[in-house]
C-alpha positions in Angstrom: 35.9 -9.6 18.9 33.1 -7.0 18.9 31.8 -5.4 15.7 33.5 -2.1 16.5 36.9 -3.8 17.0 36.5 -5.7 13.7 35.7 -2.3 12.1 38.8 -0.7 13.6 40.9 -3.6 12.4 39.6 -3.2 8.9 40.2 0.6 9.0 43.8 0.4 10.2 45.1 -2.8 8.7 47.3 -2.3 5.6 45.9 -4.3 2.7 49.2 -4.5 0.8 50.1 -8.2 0.4 53.3 -10.1 -0.2 55.5 -7.4 1.3 57.8 -8.0 4.2 57.3 -5.9 7.2 60.1 -3.4 8.0 62.4 -4.5 10.7 62.4 -1.0 12.4 59.4 0.1 14.4 59.7 3.6 12.9 57.2 4.4 10.1 58.5 4.0 6.6 57.7 7.4 5.0 59.4 10.1 3.1 57.1 12.9 4.4 59.0 14.8 7.2 55.7 16.4 8.4 54.2 12.9 8.8 57.3 11.7 10.6 57.0 14.6 13.1 53.3 13.7 13.7 54.3 10.1 14.5 57.0 11.2 16.9 54.6 13.7 18.6 52.3 10.8 19.5 55.0 9.3 21.7 55.3 12.5 23.6 51.6 12.9 24.3 50.4 12.7 27.9 47.6 10.2 28.7 45.0 13.0 28.7 46.2 14.3 25.3 46.1 10.7 23.9 42.5 10.4 25.1 41.5 13.7 23.4 43.2 12.6 20.2 41.5 9.2 20.5 38.1 10.8 20.8 38.8 12.7 17.6 39.8 9.5 15.9 36.6 7.7 17.0 34.6 10.5 15.5 36.5 10.4 12.3 36.2 6.7 12.0 32.4 6.8 12.7 32.6 4.6 15.8 29.2 5.5 17.4 28.4 2.5 19.6 29.0 3.4 23.2 30.2 -0.1 24.1 32.8 0.0 21.3 34.0 3.5 22.2 34.4 2.5 25.9 36.3 -0.7 24.9 38.8 1.3 22.9 39.1 4.1 25.5 39.8 1.5 28.2 42.8 0.0 26.4 46.3 0.5 27.6 48.2 3.7 26.8 50.5 1.7 24.5 47.6 0.3 22.5 46.1 3.8 22.3 49.3 5.2 20.9 49.4 2.4 18.3 45.9 3.2 17.2 46.7 6.9 16.8 49.8 6.0 14.8 47.8 3.8 12.5 45.2 6.6 12.2 47.8 9.1 11.1 49.4 6.6 8.7 46.1 5.5 7.2 46.0 8.0 4.3 49.7 7.4 3.5 49.7 3.6 2.8 51.9 2.2 0.0 50.1 1.5 -3.2 48.3 4.8 -3.7 50.9 6.4 -5.8 50.1 7.0 -9.5 46.5 7.9 -8.9 44.1 10.1 -7.0 44.2 9.9 -3.2 42.4 13.0 -1.9 38.6 13.6 -2.2 39.3 16.5 -4.5 41.4 14.4 -6.9 38.8 11.6 -7.0 36.0 14.0 -7.8 38.1 15.7 -10.5 38.9 12.4 -12.2 35.4 11.0 -11.9 33.9 14.2 -13.4 35.8 13.4 -16.6 33.7 10.3 -17.2 31.7 10.7 -20.4 29.8 7.5 -21.4 28.2 9.2 -24.4 31.5 10.1 -26.2 34.0 7.5 -25.2 34.1 3.8 -24.5 34.5 2.5 -21.0 37.9 1.1 -20.2 39.6 -0.9 -17.4 41.1 2.4 -16.2 37.6 3.6 -15.3 37.0 0.4 -13.4 40.3 0.7 -11.5 39.6 4.3 -10.5 36.2 3.5 -9.0 37.7 0.5 -7.2 40.3 2.8 -5.6 37.5 5.1 -4.6 35.6 2.2 -3.0 38.7 1.3 -0.9 39.1 5.0 0.1 35.5 5.4 1.1 35.6 2.1 3.1 38.9 2.7 4.9 39.3 6.5 5.3 37.6 8.4 8.1 34.5 10.4 8.3 36.3 13.6 7.5 37.5 12.2 4.2 33.9 11.1 3.4 32.6 14.5 4.3 35.1 16.2 2.0 34.1 13.9 -0.8 30.5 14.7 -0.3 31.0 18.4 0.1 32.8 18.5 -3.3 29.8 16.9 -5.1 31.3 13.4 -5.0 27.9 11.9 -4.4 26.3 13.6 -7.4 29.2 12.5 -9.6 28.8 8.9 -8.4 25.1 8.9 -9.0 25.6 10.3 -12.5 28.0 7.4 -13.3 25.7 4.8 -11.8 22.8 6.2 -13.8 24.8 6.0 -17.0 25.8 2.4 -16.2 22.2 1.4 -15.6 21.1 2.9 -18.9 24.0 1.2 -20.7 23.3 -2.1 -19.0 19.7 -2.1 -20.1 20.9 -1.3 -23.7 23.3 -4.2 -23.6 26.5 -2.1 -24.4 29.7 -3.2 -22.8 29.7 -5.9 -20.1 32.3 -3.8 -18.3 29.4 -1.4 -17.5 27.9 -4.0 -15.2 31.2 -4.3 -13.2 31.5 -0.5 -12.9 27.8 -0.4 -11.9 28.4 -2.9 -9.2 31.4 -0.9 -7.9 29.4 2.3 -7.9 26.8 0.6 -5.7 29.5 -0.5 -3.3 30.9 3.0 -3.3 27.5 4.4 -2.4 27.1 1.7 0.2 30.4 2.8 1.9 29.5 6.4 1.5 26.1 5.9 3.3 27.7 3.8 6.1 27.5 6.8 8.4 25.0 9.5 9.5 26.5 12.2 7.2 26.4 10.0 4.1 22.9 8.7 4.8 21.6 12.2 5.4 23.3 13.4 2.2 21.7 10.6 0.1 18.2 11.3 1.6 18.6 15.0 0.8 19.2 14.2 -2.8 16.0 14.3 -4.8 17.1 11.6 -7.3 19.6 9.8 -5.2 17.6 6.8 -4.0 15.7 6.5 -7.3 19.0 6.1 -9.1 20.3 3.8 -6.4 17.4 1.3 -6.6 17.5 1.4 -10.4 20.5 -0.9 -9.8 18.2 -3.7 -8.6 19.2 -6.3 -11.1 18.0 -9.8 -10.2 20.5 -11.3 -12.6 23.4 -9.5 -10.9 23.3 -11.2 -7.5 26.2 -9.4 -5.8 24.9 -6.0 -6.7 21.3 -6.9 -5.9 22.4 -8.0 -2.4 24.1 -4.7 -1.8 21.1 -2.6 -3.0 18.6 -4.6 -1.0 20.7 -4.4 2.2 21.2 -0.7 2.0 17.5 0.0 1.1 16.3 -2.3 4.0 18.5 -0.3 6.4 17.2 3.0 5.0 13.6 1.9 5.7 14.4 1.9 9.4 15.5 5.5 9.7 13.2 8.6 9.9 11.6 9.3 6.5 13.6 6.5 5.0 10.6 4.2 4.4 8.7 6.7 2.4 11.7 7.6 0.4 12.4 3.9 -0.4 8.8 3.3 -1.5 8.9 6.4 -3.7 12.2 5.2 -5.3 11.0 1.7 -6.1 7.7 3.1 -7.3 9.3 5.5 -9.7 11.8 2.9 -10.9 8.9 0.5 -11.6 7.1 3.1 -13.6 10.2 3.9 -15.6 10.8 0.2 -16.4 7.2 -0.6 -17.0 7.0 -3.2 -14.2 5.5 -3.5 -10.8 7.6 -1.8 -8.2 8.6 -5.0 -6.3 9.0 -7.2 -9.3 12.9 -7.2 -9.2 12.9 -8.4 -5.6 10.3 -11.1 -6.3 12.1 -12.2 -9.5 15.4 -12.5 -7.6 13.7 -14.5 -4.9 12.1 -16.9 -7.3 15.1 -17.5 -9.6 18.1 -17.6 -7.2 19.4 -20.5 -5.2 21.8 -18.3 -3.4 20.8 -18.2 0.3 22.7 -14.9 0.8 20.5 -13.2 -1.8 17.4 -14.9 -0.5 18.2 -13.6 2.9 18.7 -10.1 1.6 15.3 -10.2 -0.2 13.6 -11.3 3.0 15.3 -8.6 5.0 14.1 -6.0 2.4 10.5 -7.4 2.4 10.3 -7.4 6.2 11.7 -3.9 6.4 9.2 -2.6 3.8 6.2 -4.4 5.2 6.6 -4.2 9.0 7.9 -0.6 9.4 4.7 1.4 8.9 2.6 2.0 12.0 -0.7 2.0 10.1 -2.3 -1.5 10.0 -4.1 -1.0 6.7 -0.8 0.2 5.1 1.1 -2.9 6.4 -1.6 -5.2 5.0 -1.6 -3.4 1.7 2.2 -3.8 1.3 2.1 -7.4 2.4 -0.7 -8.2 -0.1 1.2 -6.5 -2.8 4.1 -8.9 -2.3 1.7 -11.8 -2.0 0.0 -11.0 -5.3 3.4 -10.9 -6.9 3.9 -14.6 -6.0 5.6 -14.3 -2.6 3.4 -17.0 -1.0 4.6 -19.7 -3.3 8.2 -18.7 -2.7 7.8 -18.7 1.1 6.7 -22.3 1.0 9.9 -23.3 -0.9 12.1 -21.2 1.4 10.8 -23.0 4.5 12.0 -26.3 3.2 15.6 -25.0 2.9 16.2 -25.3 6.7 18.7 -22.5 7.1 18.9 -20.7 10.4 19.0 -17.1 9.1 16.3 -17.7 6.6 14.1 -19.4 9.2 14.5 -16.3 11.5 13.3 -13.9 8.8 10.5 -16.3 7.8 9.4 -16.4 11.4 9.5 -12.6 11.6 7.3 -12.4 8.5 4.8 -15.0 9.8 4.8 -13.4 13.3 3.9 -9.9 12.0 1.3 -11.4 9.7 -0.4 -13.2 12.5 -0.3 -10.1 14.7 -1.9 -8.0 12.0 -4.6 -10.6 11.5 -5.3 -10.6 15.3 -5.7 -6.8 15.0 -8.2 -7.3 12.1 -10.2 -9.7 14.3 -10.2 -7.1 17.1 -11.4 -4.5 14.6 -14.2 -6.8 13.5 -15.2 -7.3 17.2 -15.2 -3.5 17.6 -17.4 -3.1 14.5 -19.8 -5.7 15.8 -20.0 -4.0 19.1 -20.3 -0.4 17.8 -22.6 -1.1 14.8 -25.5 -3.3 16.0 -28.2 -1.6 13.9 -28.6 -2.6 10.3 -29.3 1.0 9.2 -26.0 2.3 10.7 -23.9 -0.3 8.9 -25.7 0.3 5.6 -25.2 4.1 5.9 -21.5 3.6 6.5 -21.1 1.3 3.6 -23.0 3.6 1.2 -20.9 6.5 2.3 -17.6 4.6 1.8 -18.6 3.4 -1.7 -20.3 6.6 -2.9 -18.5 8.1 -5.9 -15.9 5.3 -6.1 -15.4 2.5 -8.6 -16.6 0.1 -6.0 -20.1 1.6 -5.8 -21.5 -0.3 -8.8 -20.2 -3.6 -7.4 -21.8 -2.9 -4.0 -25.1 -2.1 -5.7 -24.9 -5.3 -7.6 -24.4 -7.3 -4.4 -27.5 -5.7 -2.9 -29.5 -6.4 -6.1 -28.5 -10.0 -6.0 -29.5 -10.3 -2.4 -33.0 -9.3 -3.4 -33.2 -12.4 -5.5 -33.0 -14.8 -2.5 -36.3 -16.7 -2.6 -38.9 -16.0 0.0 -38.7 -19.2 1.9 -38.7 -19.5 5.7 -36.1 -22.2 5.6 -34.0 -21.2 2.6 -33.6 -17.5 3.3 -31.8 -18.0 6.6 -29.5 -20.6 5.0 -28.7 -18.3 2.1 -27.6 -15.5 4.4 -25.7 -18.0 6.5 -23.8 -19.2 3.5 -23.1 -15.7 2.2 -21.9 -14.6 5.6 -19.5 -17.6 5.7 -18.2 -16.8 2.2 -17.7 -13.1 3.0 -15.8 -14.0 6.2 -13.5 -16.3 4.3 -12.8 -13.6 1.6 -12.4 -10.6 3.8 -10.4 -12.5 6.5 -8.6 -14.6 3.9 -5.4 -16.5 5.0 -4.4 -14.3 8.0 -5.5 -11.1 6.4 -3.8 -11.6 3.0 -5.9 -10.8 0.0 -7.1 -13.6 -2.3 -5.7 -13.8 -5.8 -8.0 -11.4 -7.7 -6.6 -12.6 -11.0 -8.4 -15.9 -10.7 -11.9 -14.9 -9.6 -13.5 -17.3 -12.1 -12.4 -20.1 -9.8 -15.0 -18.9 -7.3 -17.8 -20.0 -9.6 -19.5 -22.6 -7.4 -22.9 -24.1 -7.8 -24.4 -23.4 -4.4 -27.9 -24.8 -5.0 -27.1 -28.3 -3.7 -25.4 -26.6 -0.8 -28.5 -24.6 -0.1 -30.8 -27.6 -0.3 -28.5 -29.5 2.0 -28.4 -26.6 4.4 -32.2 -26.4 4.4 -32.6 -30.1 5.1 -29.9 -29.8 7.8 -31.7 -26.8 9.3 -34.9 -28.8 9.5 -33.2 -31.7 11.1 -31.5 -29.4 13.5 -34.8 -27.7 14.4 -36.5 -31.1 14.9 -33.6 -32.2 17.0 -33.8 -29.0 19.0 -37.5 -29.6 19.7 -36.9 -33.2 20.6 -34.2 -32.1 23.0 -36.5 -29.5 24.5 -39.2 -32.1 25.0 -36.7 -34.5 26.5 -35.6 -31.9 28.9 -39.2 -31.1 29.8 -39.8 -34.8 30.3 -36.8 -35.0 32.6 -38.1 -32.1 34.6 -41.6 -33.7 34.9 -40.0 -37.0 36.0 -37.9 -35.2 38.6 -41.0 -33.4 39.9 -43.0 -36.6 40.0 -40.2 -38.4 41.9 -40.0 -35.5 44.3 -43.8 -35.5 44.9 -43.7 -39.3 45.6 -40.9 -38.8 48.0 -42.8 -36.1 49.8 -46.0 -38.3 49.8 -44.0 -41.2 51.4 -42.8 -38.9 54.1 -46.3 -37.6 54.8 -47.7 -41.1 54.8 -45.1 -42.3 57.2 -45.8 -39.4 59.4 -49.6 -40.1 59.4 -49.0 -43.7 60.2 -46.8 -42.8 63.1 -49.4 -40.4 64.3 -52.1 -43.0 64.0 -50.1 -45.5 66.0 -49.6 -42.9 68.7 -53.3 -42.1 68.7 -54.3 -45.8 69.0 -51.9 -46.3 71.8 -53.4 -43.3 73.6 -56.9 -44.7 73.2 -55.8 -48.0 74.6 -54.2 -46.3 77.6 -57.4 -44.2 78.2 -59.6 -47.3 78.1 -57.4 -49.0 80.6 -57.7 -46.0 82.9 -61.5 -46.0 82.6 -61.7 -49.7 83.5 -59.4 -49.2 86.4 -61.6 -46.4 87.8 -64.8 -48.4 87.4 -63.3 -51.2 89.4 -62.2 -48.9 92.1 -65.7 -47.5 92.4 -67.2 -51.0 92.7 -64.8 -51.9 95.5 -65.4 -48.7 97.5 -67.8 -49.4 100.7 -71.4 -48.1 100.9 -72.1 -45.2 103.3 -75.6 -45.5 105.1 -76.9 -42.1 106.2 -79.1 -41.7 109.5 -78.9 -45.2 110.8 -80.9 -45.7 114.2 -83.6 -43.0 113.9 -81.8 -39.9 113.0 -83.8 -36.8 112.4 -84.9 -35.8 109.1 -86.7 -38.9 108.1 -84.5 -39.3 105.0 -84.6 -42.4 102.9 -81.9 -45.0 103.5 -79.6 -46.2 100.8 -80.9 -49.6 99.5 -78.7 -52.5 100.1 -76.6 -53.9 97.2 -78.1 -56.6 95.2 -77.3 -60.2 96.2 -74.6 -62.0 94.3 -75.9 -63.3 91.1 -79.2 -61.3 91.7 
């Protein structure tokens, strides 16, 4: 069954118990006009039924489109039944002997005077009837109640109950106070009532004054309503204003009632209501700094310790809201880291950063502390090794403080716990720095040696190639010399074997000399 169907069932179901249903299907009423209205419904055409049904949905504050369509798509018989129940709603048995109309309720409630008379059970019964009427009657009834200053009367009674409760008068005041909260919750369960409450200057302030961590039922109602108000336009600012004023009036921090309830209760329903309120207050603002501020305000009140306990309970609903809290915290922390990166990118000059810091601190209470930090920095000893390590340590400390635990502020009430003797750390960092520098130089030399060895090996490889090439060339040259020598010997032998030519043999003319004969063998 959808939420709208369940709501319609609550609105139109008679709450009278232990009474037998009438055998006849006709309505049991002594009002002739009402009987005529009931009979007219049976004569409506389908289009007329749909028109009346639209009016009924408006009156009963059914706003979800899915719920409206589901009801409009029902059979004609079911629609007529809904219309009959709507007409009969304000004429149920059990309302005789007391006020029933908004005017009568406002008139009776206006007679309350806590200053001059004691509170009785009749007062309690009257407000209980009002709660039922506000919860079950339609939007028109609620509007009439609001238009006749019903809200102002309820707020006045609630304020008187809150004052009486703190003074420890009658315990009945607490019960009436609880009923007033539930009446206001029912009154605000529609756009008209919520708008009317937000338009009241003191309305939410009086309402949140009912945040009583020792009255768990009432605390749950107040937390749920205020968490819902945070999500509407202008609601977040109004809720913060209300809890702030209430805290000032009571002399406590504004979120102390919520944190007290969360610390003391073992009721998972109240724990869930507290987490819903905290998530609504913290996660609704668009401004990152404001979200971090609100979250840190809760954490300084002790929320961190409570969250660790709640995580061990292992309840699905609690786990969901704890995950929501953690998820938004991590997201905001990532935004802080991005902001740091932006700062590191935009401000790369020391003078620019210093000028911004001076301007942000000038004329504020933080100026003297900023000046003291700078003066202490001047005391860092002028040592080549130590100075760097001092600034390295200070930078690490500042990072841990400013970016503390996902952007959550450290506990400023226990600053003495940060008194740490850093001299041994500094000396250790100096020695470590020297070792690191020596290791860096050794690594550099080792890398250089590797490069030289690689170059040497490469040169040897090239030399081997050249040597091999020269040897090959030499072999080729020697082979060529041998071949040439062989050719020369061959040519000489051919010359020796060639016959001698004798010129002018037998007295030729010219008287030239003849070629001498070859020498004799062995001669």
